[in-house]
C-alpha positions as CSV (number, residue, x, y, z in Angstrom):
1,X,-54.6,-38.2,8.7
2,X,-54.2,-35.5,6.5
3,X,-55.2,-33.0,7.8
4,X,-53.2,-34.4,10.9
5,X,-50.1,-34.0,9.3
6,X,-51.0,-30.6,7.2
7,X,-51.5,-28.9,10.7
8,X,-48.4,-30.6,12.5
9,X,-45.8,-29.5,9.5
10,X,-47.4,-25.6,10.3
11,X,-47.2,-25.6,14.3
12,X,-43.1,-26.7,13.0
13,X,-42.9,-24.3,10.7
14,X,-44.5,-21.4,13.2
15,X,-42.2,-22.7,15.9
16,X,-39.0,-22.6,14.0
17,X,-40.4,-18.9,12.4
18,X,-40.5,-17.5,16.4
19,X,-36.4,-16.6,16.7
20,X,-36.5,-14.9,13.5
21,X,-39.0,-12.8,14.9
22,X,-38.8,-12.8,18.8
23,X,-34.4,-11.8,18.2
24,X,-34.5,-7.8,16.3
25,X,-30.9,-6.6,16.5
26,X,-29.4,-3.3,16.9
27,X,-26.6,-0.9,15.8
28,X,-25.3,1.5,17.8
29,X,-22.1,4.1,18.4
30,X,-20.3,7.4,19.0
31,X,-20.3,10.3,17.1
32,X,-16.9,12.5,17.1
33,X,-15.1,15.0,14.9
34,X,-11.7,14.4,13.7
35,X,-10.1,15.8,17.2
36,X,-12.6,13.4,18.8
37,X,-14.9,15.4,20.5
38,X,-18.3,14.0,20.9
39,X,-21.1,15.6,18.5
40,X,-24.5,15.7,20.7
41,X,-27.6,16.8,18.5
42,X,-26.0,14.9,15.1
43,X,-28.8,13.5,13.2
44,X,-28.3,9.7,12.3
45,X,-29.9,7.4,9.7
46,X,-29.8,3.6,9.3
47,X,-30.9,3.1,5.7
48,X,-32.3,-0.6,4.8
49,X,-31.2,-1.4,1.8
50,X,-33.8,-4.7,1.3
51,X,-37.1,-2.7,2.9
52,X,-36.2,0.7,2.1
53,X,-36.4,2.4,5.1
54,X,-34.6,4.8,6.8
55,X,-34.9,4.7,11.2
56,X,-33.9,8.6,12.5
57,X,-32.1,9.4,15.5
58,X,-30.3,11.9,17.0
59,X,-26.9,11.9,19.4
60,X,-27.2,12.8,22.8
61,X,-24.4,15.3,25.1
62,X,-21.9,12.4,25.0
63,X,-22.1,11.9,20.7
64,X,-24.0,8.3,21.6
65,X,-27.0,7.0,19.4
66,X,-29.1,3.7,19.4
67,X,-31.4,2.2,17.1
68,X,-32.7,-0.5,17.8
69,X,-35.4,-3.4,16.9
70,X,-33.8,-4.2,13.3
71,X,-34.2,-7.0,11.1
72,X,-31.7,-9.2,9.7
73,X,-30.3,-7.6,6.0
74,X,-28.0,-5.0,5.1
75,X,-28.1,-1.7,6.3
76,X,-26.1,2.0,5.3
77,X,-25.4,4.6,8.4
78,X,-24.8,8.0,7.6
79,X,-25.0,11.1,10.1
80,X,-25.5,14.2,9.6
81,X,-24.9,18.2,11.9
82,X,-24.2,21.8,11.1
83,X,-21.3,22.5,9.3
84,X,-19.8,18.7,8.4
85,X,-19.8,16.7,5.6
86,X,-22.3,14.2,6.0
87,X,-21.0,10.8,7.2
88,X,-22.0,7.6,5.0
89,X,-20.7,3.7,6.0
90,X,-21.9,1.3,3.7
91,X,-23.7,-1.9,3.6
92,X,-23.0,-3.2,7.3
93,X,-25.0,-6.7,7.0
94,X,-27.3,-7.2,10.5
95,X,-28.0,-10.3,11.9
96,X,-30.5,-11.7,14.1
97,X,-30.4,-11.3,17.8
98,X,-26.7,-8.9,17.4
99,X,-25.8,-5.7,18.1
100,X,-23.2,-3.9,15.7
101,X,-21.3,-1.0,17.5
102,X,-20.6,1.7,14.4
103,X,-18.2,5.2,15.9
104,X,-18.6,7.4,12.9
105,X,-15.9,10.5,12.7
106,X,-17.8,14.3,10.6
107,X,-15.2,15.4,9.2
108,X,-15.1,19.3,7.5
109,X,-14.4,20.1,3.8
110,X,-10.4,19.9,4.2
111,X,-10.1,16.9,6.2
112,X,-10.6,15.2,3.1
113,X,-8.0,14.6,0.9
114,X,-9.3,11.7,-1.6
115,X,-11.9,11.9,-3.7
116,X,-14.0,9.1,-4.9
117,X,-17.6,8.8,-6.8
118,X,-20.5,7.2,-4.7
119,X,-21.2,3.8,-6.7
120,X,-24.7,4.5,-8.5
121,X,-24.5,1.2,-10.1
122,X,-22.1,-1.1,-12.4
123,X,-23.0,1.5,-15.5
124,X,-21.6,4.6,-14.2
125,X,-20.4,6.7,-16.7
126,X,-19.2,9.4,-14.9
127,X,-17.3,8.3,-11.8
128,X,-14.4,9.8,-11.4
129,X,-11.6,9.5,-8.7
130,X,-8.6,11.8,-8.5
131,X,-5.6,11.1,-5.4
132,X,-3.7,14.3,-3.7
133,X,-2.0,12.7,-1.1
134,X,-2.0,9.0,-1.3
135,X,-2.4,8.1,2.6
136,X,-4.8,5.0,4.2
137,X,-5.3,7.1,6.8
138,X,-7.3,9.8,5.2
139,X,-11.2,9.9,5.3
140,X,-13.1,9.7,1.8
141,X,-15.1,12.3,-0.5
142,X,-17.2,10.9,-2.2
143,X,-20.6,13.2,-4.2
144,X,-23.5,11.4,-3.5
145,X,-26.8,12.9,-6.3
146,X,-24.5,16.1,-6.1
147,X,-23.6,16.4,-2.8
148,X,-19.8,15.5,-1.3
149,X,-20.8,12.5,2.0
150,X,-17.4,11.9,3.9
151,X,-16.8,8.0,3.6
152,X,-15.8,6.8,6.5
153,X,-12.4,4.1,6.6
154,X,-13.7,2.5,9.4
155,X,-10.0,1.3,10.4
156,X,-10.3,0.6,13.9
157,X,-14.0,-0.1,14.4
158,X,-13.2,-4.5,14.3
159,X,-11.4,-4.7,17.5
160,X,-9.3,-7.8,16.2
161,X,-8.5,-7.9,12.6
162,X,-6.3,-10.8,10.8
163,X,-5.2,-11.9,7.2
164,X,-2.6,-15.0,6.2
165,X,-1.1,-15.3,3.0
166,X,0.9,-17.3,1.1
167,X,3.0,-16.4,-1.4
168,X,5.1,-17.9,-3.8
169,X,7.6,-16.7,-6.8
170,X,10.8,-16.6,-8.7
171,X,12.7,-13.9,-10.1
172,X,15.4,-14.0,-12.7
173,X,16.1,-14.5,-16.3
174,X,13.6,-17.2,-16.5
175,X,10.3,-18.6,-14.3
176,X,11.8,-21.8,-13.1
177,X,13.7,-23.4,-10.2
178,X,13.7,-23.5,-6.9
179,X,12.2,-20.3,-6.3
180,X,10.7,-18.7,-3.1
181,X,7.6,-19.4,-0.7
182,X,7.2,-17.2,2.4
183,X,4.1,-16.5,4.9
184,X,2.5,-13.4,5.6
185,X,0.9,-12.3,8.8
186,X,-1.1,-9.2,10.0
187,X,-2.3,-8.3,13.2
188,X,-4.3,-5.5,14.3
189,X,-5.6,-4.6,17.7
190,X,-7.9,-1.6,18.2
191,X,-7.2,-0.6,21.9
192,X,-9.2,2.4,23.7
193,X,-10.6,3.0,19.9
194,X,-8.0,5.7,19.0
195,X,-5.3,3.3,19.4
196,X,-4.4,0.3,17.0
197,X,-1.6,-2.2,17.2
198,X,-0.3,-4.1,14.6
199,X,1.8,-6.8,14.1
200,X,3.3,-8.3,10.6
201,X,5.2,-11.2,9.8
202,X,7.1,-12.2,6.8
203,X,8.7,-15.7,7.2
204,X,10.6,-17.3,4.2
205,X,11.2,-20.8,3.7
206,X,13.9,-22.4,3.8
207,X,16.9,-20.3,3.2
208,X,14.5,-17.9,3.2
209,X,14.4,-14.1,4.8
210,X,12.7,-13.7,8.0
211,X,10.8,-9.8,8.4
212,X,8.7,-8.7,11.5
213,X,7.1,-5.7,12.3
214,X,5.6,-4.2,14.9
215,X,3.9,-0.6,15.5
216,X,1.6,1.5,17.0
217,X,-0.6,4.3,16.4
218,X,-2.4,6.8,18.7
219,X,-5.2,9.5,17.6
220,X,-5.0,12.7,19.4
221,X,-7.6,15.4,20.2
222,X,-5.9,17.8,18.3
223,X,-6.2,15.5,15.1
224,X,-2.2,14.4,15.1
225,X,-0.9,10.6,14.9
226,X,1.2,9.7,15.8
227,X,3.6,6.8,15.0
228,X,5.9,4.3,16.8
229,X,6.9,0.9,14.6
230,X,9.8,-1.6,15.6
231,X,11.0,-3.6,12.5
232,X,13.9,-7.1,12.7
233,X,15.2,-8.7,9.9
234,X,17.4,-11.4,9.2
235,X,18.6,-12.7,6.0
236,X,19.6,-15.5,5.6
237,X,23.7,-16.4,4.8
238,X,24.6,-17.5,1.5
239,X,26.8,-20.7,1.4
240,X,29.3,-19.1,-0.6
241,X,29.9,-16.2,2.6
242,X,29.7,-19.0,5.1
243,X,33.0,-18.4,6.0
244,X,31.8,-15.1,7.4
245,X,28.9,-16.7,8.7
246,X,27.5,-13.4,7.1
247,X,24.0,-13.9,7.8
248,X,22.4,-10.1,7.5
249,X,20.5,-8.9,10.5
250,X,19.0,-5.5,10.6
251,X,16.8,-3.4,13.0
252,X,14.8,-0.4,12.0
253,X,13.3,2.0,14.8
254,X,10.1,4.3,13.2
255,X,8.6,7.7,14.4
256,X,6.2,9.6,12.8
257,X,3.7,11.6,13.7
258,X,1.3,14.5,11.3
259,X,-0.5,18.1,12.4
260,X,-2.7,20.5,11.1
261,X,-2.3,24.3,11.1
262,X,-4.8,26.3,10.0
263,X,-6.8,23.9,8.4
264,X,-4.7,23.9,4.9
265,X,-1.8,23.0,5.6
266,X,-0.7,19.7,6.6
267,X,2.5,18.8,8.0
268,X,3.9,15.1,8.5
269,X,7.3,13.8,9.4
270,X,9.6,11.4,11.4
271,X,13.1,9.6,10.9
272,X,14.1,6.0,11.1
273,X,17.7,4.7,12.8
274,X,18.5,1.4,10.8
275,X,21.0,-0.6,12.8
276,X,22.1,-3.6,10.4
277,X,25.1,-6.3,11.6
278,X,27.0,-8.5,8.6
279,X,30.5,-8.0,8.5
280,X,30.8,-5.7,11.2
281,X,28.2,-3.1,12.5
282,X,26.5,-0.1,10.4
283,X,24.4,2.5,11.4
284,X,22.3,5.1,9.7
285,X,19.6,7.7,10.4
286,X,17.5,8.9,7.7
287,X,14.4,11.9,8.7
288,X,12.1,12.2,6.1
289,X,8.5,14.1,5.8
290,X,6.3,16.3,3.5
291,X,4.3,19.6,4.1
292,X,1.1,19.9,1.9
293,X,-0.6,23.4,1.0
294,X,-4.1,23.3,0.3
295,X,-4.5,26.6,-1.9
296,X,-8.2,25.0,-2.6
297,X,-10.6,22.2,-2.4
298,X,-8.8,21.2,-6.0
299,X,-5.1,21.9,-5.9
300,X,-2.3,21.3,-3.5
301,X,1.1,22.9,-3.4
302,X,3.6,19.9,-1.5
303,X,7.9,19.8,-0.6
304,X,8.5,16.4,-0.2
305,X,11.9,15.4,1.6
306,X,13.0,11.7,1.7
307,X,16.1,9.1,2.6
308,X,15.1,6.2,1.1
309,X,13.7,5.5,-2.0
310,X,9.6,4.6,-1.4
311,X,7.4,1.1,-1.7
312,X,4.3,1.6,-3.6
313,X,3.1,-1.8,-3.0
314,X,0.4,-1.2,-0.6
315,X,-1.2,1.0,-2.7
316,X,-2.4,-2.4,-4.6
317,X,-4.3,-3.4,-1.4
318,X,-1.8,-6.2,-0.6
319,X,2.3,-6.1,-0.1
320,X,3.1,-9.4,-2.4
321,X,7.0,-8.0,-2.2
322,X,9.3,-10.9,-1.6
323,X,11.1,-10.3,2.1
324,X,14.3,-10.7,0.0
325,X,17.1,-8.1,-0.6
326,X,15.6,-6.5,-3.7
327,X,12.9,-5.0,-2.4
328,X,13.7,-4.8,1.1
329,X,15.6,-2.7,3.4
330,X,18.2,-2.4,4.4
331,X,20.0,-1.5,0.8
332,X,23.5,-2.7,1.0
333,X,26.6,-3.3,-0.7
334,X,29.9,-4.4,-0.5
335,X,33.3,-2.2,-1.1
336,X,36.4,-4.4,-0.9
337,X,34.8,-6.8,1.9
338,X,33.5,-3.8,3.6
339,X,29.3,-2.6,4.1
340,X,28.3,-0.1,2.9
341,X,24.4,1.7,3.4
342,X,22.9,3.2,0.4
343,X,22.4,7.3,1.9
344,X,20.4,8.8,0.1
345,X,18.4,12.9,0.1
346,X,15.4,13.4,-1.8
347,X,13.9,16.7,-2.1
348,X,11.1,17.7,-4.5
349,X,8.2,20.4,-5.0
350,X,5.0,19.1,-6.6
351,X,1.8,21.4,-7.7
352,X,-1.4,19.3,-8.5
353,X,-4.2,20.2,-9.9
354,X,-8.5,18.4,-10.4
355,X,-10.2,19.5,-12.7
356,X,-13.7,17.5,-13.6
357,X,-12.9,14.0,-14.3
358,X,-9.0,15.3,-14.9
359,X,-6.6,15.9,-12.5
360,X,-2.3,17.4,-13.5
361,X,0.7,17.1,-11.8
362,X,3.8,18.5,-12.7
363,X,7.0,18.6,-10.0
364,X,11.1,19.4,-9.6
365,X,12.9,16.5,-7.8
366,X,16.8,16.5,-6.6
367,X,18.6,13.3,-5.6
368,X,22.1,13.2,-4.3
369,X,22.9,9.2,-3.4
370,X,25.5,7.3,-2.4
371,X,26.9,3.9,-2.2
372,X,23.7,3.3,-4.7
373,X,22.6,-0.6,-4.2
374,X,22.4,-1.6,-7.8
375,X,21.0,-5.0,-8.3
376,X,22.5,-8.2,-10.6
377,X,20.8,-11.5,-11.9
378,X,22.6,-14.8,-11.3
379,X,24.6,-17.3,-9.4
380,X,28.7,-15.6,-8.2
381,X,31.0,-17.9,-7.6
382,X,33.8,-16.7,-7.7
383,X,35.5,-12.8,-5.7
384,X,32.7,-11.1,-3.4
385,X,34.8,-8.8,-1.8
386,X,32.2,-6.3,-4.3
387,X,29.2,-8.0,-4.4
388,X,26.5,-9.1,-1.7
389,X,24.9,-12.6,-3.0
390,X,21.2,-13.1,-2.1
391,X,20.7,-16.6,-1.6
392,X,16.6,-16.5,-1.3
393,X,16.1,-14.3,-4.6
394,X,19.3,-16.2,-6.7
395,X,20.2,-11.8,-7.4
396,X,22.8,-9.7,-6.1
397,X,23.6,-6.6,-5.1
398,X,26.6,-4.1,-6.1
399,X,27.3,-0.4,-5.5
400,X,27.2,2.0,-8.4
401,X,28.6,4.8,-6.4
402,X,27.0,8.0,-6.5
403,X,24.5,10.0,-8.9
404,X,23.6,13.6,-8.0
405,X,20.5,14.7,-10.5
406,X,17.7,17.1,-10.6
407,X,15.0,16.8,-13.0
408,X,11.5,17.1,-14.2
409,X,8.0,14.9,-13.7
410,X,4.4,15.7,-15.5
411,X,1.7,13.3,-14.6
412,X,-1.7,13.6,-16.3
413,X,-5.1,11.6,-15.0
414,X,-8.6,11.2,-15.7
415,X,-11.0,8.7,-15.0
416,X,-12.9,6.7,-17.8
417,X,-16.0,4.7,-18.0
418,X,-16.6,1.6,-16.6
419,X,-14.5,2.3,-13.2
420,X,-11.3,3.0,-15.1
421,X,-8.6,5.0,-14.6
422,X,-5.7,5.6,-17.2
423,X,-2.4,7.6,-16.2
424,X,0.3,9.6,-17.9
425,X,3.8,9.4,-16.8
426,X,6.5,11.6,-18.1
427,X,10.1,11.9,-16.4
428,X,13.3,13.8,-17.7
429,X,16.7,12.9,-15.0
430,X,20.1,11.3,-14.7
431,X,20.5,7.6,-14.3
432,X,23.3,5.4,-14.0
433,X,23.8,3.2,-17.2
434,X,27.3,1.3,-18.2
435,X,28.7,2.0,-20.8
436,X,28.2,-0.6,-23.8
437,X,32.2,-1.9,-24.4
438,X,32.2,-3.1,-20.8
439,X,31.8,-6.9,-21.2
440,X,33.3,-8.3,-17.6
441,X,32.0,-7.9,-13.7
442,X,34.9,-6.5,-12.1
443,X,35.2,-3.5,-14.9
444,X,31.9,-2.2,-14.4
445,X,31.9,-0.2,-11.5
446,X,34.6,2.2,-12.9
447,X,32.5,2.4,-15.9
448,X,29.3,3.5,-14.5
449,X,28.4,7.1,-16.3
450,X,25.6,9.6,-15.3
451,X,23.3,10.4,-18.1
452,X,20.0,12.0,-18.1
453,X,17.2,10.2,-19.9
454,X,13.4,10.8,-21.4
455,X,10.8,8.1,-19.9
456,X,7.0,7.5,-20.4
457,X,4.9,5.7,-18.5
458,X,0.7,4.5,-19.0
459,X,-1.1,2.7,-16.6
460,X,-4.6,1.6,-16.5
461,X,-6.2,0.5,-13.4
462,X,-10.1,-0.8,-13.3
463,X,-12.3,-3.4,-11.2
464,X,-14.8,-5.8,-12.4
465,X,-18.3,-5.0,-11.2
466,X,-19.6,-8.1,-11.2
467,X,-16.5,-10.6,-10.1
468,X,-14.8,-7.3,-8.6
469,X,-11.6,-8.5,-9.9
470,X,-9.2,-5.5,-9.1
471,X,-6.6,-5.3,-11.9
472,X,-3.3,-2.8,-12.7
473,X,-1.3,-3.3,-15.9
474,X,1.3,-0.8,-16.9
475,X,4.6,0.0,-18.8
476,X,7.7,2.0,-18.6
477,X,9.4,3.3,-21.5
478,X,13.2,4.8,-20.4
479,X,14.9,6.7,-23.7
480,X,18.4,4.8,-22.6
481,X,19.0,1.4,-21.3
482,X,20.3,2.4,-17.5
483,X,20.6,0.6,-14.6
484,X,18.5,3.1,-12.2
485,X,14.8,3.7,-13.0
486,X,14.4,7.6,-14.4
487,X,12.6,10.0,-10.7
488,X,13.7,6.8,-8.5
489,X,11.6,8.7,-5.9
490,X,8.6,9.0,-7.3
491,X,5.6,8.3,-5.0
492,X,3.0,10.4,-7.5
493,X,-0.1,8.6,-9.2
494,X,1.9,7.6,-11.9
495,X,4.6,5.5,-10.7
496,X,4.7,2.4,-11.6
497,X,7.7,0.1,-12.3
498,X,9.9,0.1,-15.5
499,X,9.0,-2.0,-18.0
500,X,5.8,-3.9,-18.3
501,X,4.1,-5.2,-15.0
502,X,0.2,-6.7,-14.2
503,X,-1.2,-7.0,-11.3
504,X,-4.7,-9.1,-11.0
505,X,-6.6,-9.4,-7.4
506,X,-9.4,-11.9,-7.3
507,X,-11.7,-12.5,-4.5
508,X,-12.5,-16.0,-3.9
509,X,-16.2,-17.0,-2.8
510,X,-15.9,-18.2,0.7
511,X,-17.9,-21.0,2.3
512,X,-19.8,-21.8,5.0
513,X,-17.3,-23.9,7.2
514,X,-14.2,-20.9,5.9
515,X,-14.8,-17.9,8.5
516,X,-12.7,-15.8,6.1
517,X,-12.6,-13.4,3.3
518,X,-11.1,-15.2,0.6
519,X,-8.5,-13.6,-2.1
520,X,-6.3,-14.8,-5.2
521,X,-3.6,-12.4,-6.8
522,X,-0.6,-12.2,-9.1
523,X,1.7,-10.3,-9.1
524,X,4.0,-9.8,-12.6
525,X,6.8,-7.6,-13.2
526,X,8.7,-6.6,-16.7
527,X,7.2,-10.0,-18.4
528,X,9.5,-9.3,-21.0
529,X,12.5,-10.2,-19.5
530,X,14.3,-6.2,-20.8
531,X,16.7,-3.8,-19.5
532,X,19.2,-7.2,-19.0
533,X,22.9,-6.2,-19.1
534,X,24.9,-9.6,-19.5
535,X,28.2,-9.2,-18.1
536,X,31.2,-12.4,-17.2
537,X,31.9,-12.6,-13.6
538,X,35.2,-14.1,-12.2
539,X,34.3,-17.7,-12.6
540,X,33.4,-17.5,-16.2
541,X,29.5,-17.3,-15.5
542,X,27.6,-14.5,-17.4
543,X,24.9,-12.7,-15.7
544,X,22.7,-9.6,-16.3
545,X,23.1,-6.1,-14.6
546,X,19.1,-5.2,-14.3
547,X,16.8,-2.0,-13.2
548,X,14.3,-4.8,-12.1
549,X,14.5,-8.4,-12.5
550,X,11.5,-10.7,-14.2
551,X,9.2,-12.0,-11.4
552,X,5.9,-13.4,-11.1
553,X,4.7,-13.8,-7.6
554,X,1.2,-15.1,-6.7
555,X,-0.9,-16.5,-3.9
556,X,-3.9,-16.7,-1.7
557,X,-4.6,-14.8,0.8
558,X,-6.9,-15.6,4.2
559,X,-9.0,-12.0,6.1
560,X,-10.8,-12.8,8.9
């Protein structure tokens, strides 16, 4: 009897094992250069991380390759060809009986701008990272075993990507009150392997704002990447302005493109058209652009022109900004009951150089801003001819007049052991500041002056290898109490918000029933509530004029 039971168990075990043996997987795809031309004869290596085996094939005249008969597990896919840097796709998971399509792009050295080290282990001491140009669309260059390797960004590999995030927080003088909540939705659909259609939504609850954005980008054979985007915003009317039915509605149409000249000049340009309906209609046309000249693989000279303050939230890997008027355009104020848009012109020329683990940047900039939109915190219940309250965040905007200034910036960045990066940013330039003897809100605009101040910012970034926690901690000191920061248009590696800020992004272990990656995040700005200027409103209540409102935001994101 025991033999029969043992034989039955053995037969069941073998039967359950046969589908695994009989269901091999495959990895296939196409190999092209940066201009979209198929590459024949490129060597493709599929490296099994568990079995330590290498499967080698070559692409045909259409750039196609196929590696079949693969078992389950994790693989690296590497492609090499003459005159190109190798391209590496890391940690690809292959399940039983599945077929993965991985398209790879071969790049030359001049195609790579972002430089990152290959991850050799958690205790790597000589890791370094340097970004010449912040751009999510560029390939990544790593140094592996002393040789350069392009790591593909894989933006269009999956035909459909989606994420949903639930974010809540509070702005103001304290972390209390009703706060705000919103749901962020992001969908990306790959079209014909060369196009990307995106949809973003930010839905606020209650009296919250609503923001919708849709965009389409297309990779052209000549290496350019045109983009067309349309953004619709609607901000809830403040109860105090209900007599005007003063909901703010705005539409922004953005068109941009980039191109390369002679493999050492990168050009990027475009424009935005804004139409705003709020107690009348206001339109604005905002061109922008920059040109990068690569003097060597380690040296770049850049000219930049901008007409709006850049948003750096996405560089953290997640946009935790609220859908209110404190950080979302259009930047609008009221002057004698008439709506006015902030209009700006920023020009900058910079020199960036990397030497080993240290990178430096020196820049000269000139700014000219009219109808500068400044921020205050508190409830305004009096005269609103020159105050634009935001019912969503508990803040308000007011007109600071004009700012015409120039200045300098110096940045030093160094890669530290254990994956940490330290950055120091020094800037000197003009700000809008308030005279110390002003105590009433109605006197503020006539007592705002332009003054030159110094600022020093320190920033530490890192990731914990075991928990994969990503974190950013920064502090920005200013020599005076300005209403605007020094170097308002800074988009360099040393850019940070004013005063003390902390950002944490933590992956959460998934479960079998939830087919998505889960992340938790916390974003704290101006933790110590510095830079608050108290003034008395027309209703006798105290409000605060701030350079950056203290806020804490947190949430959970699901990535499918």
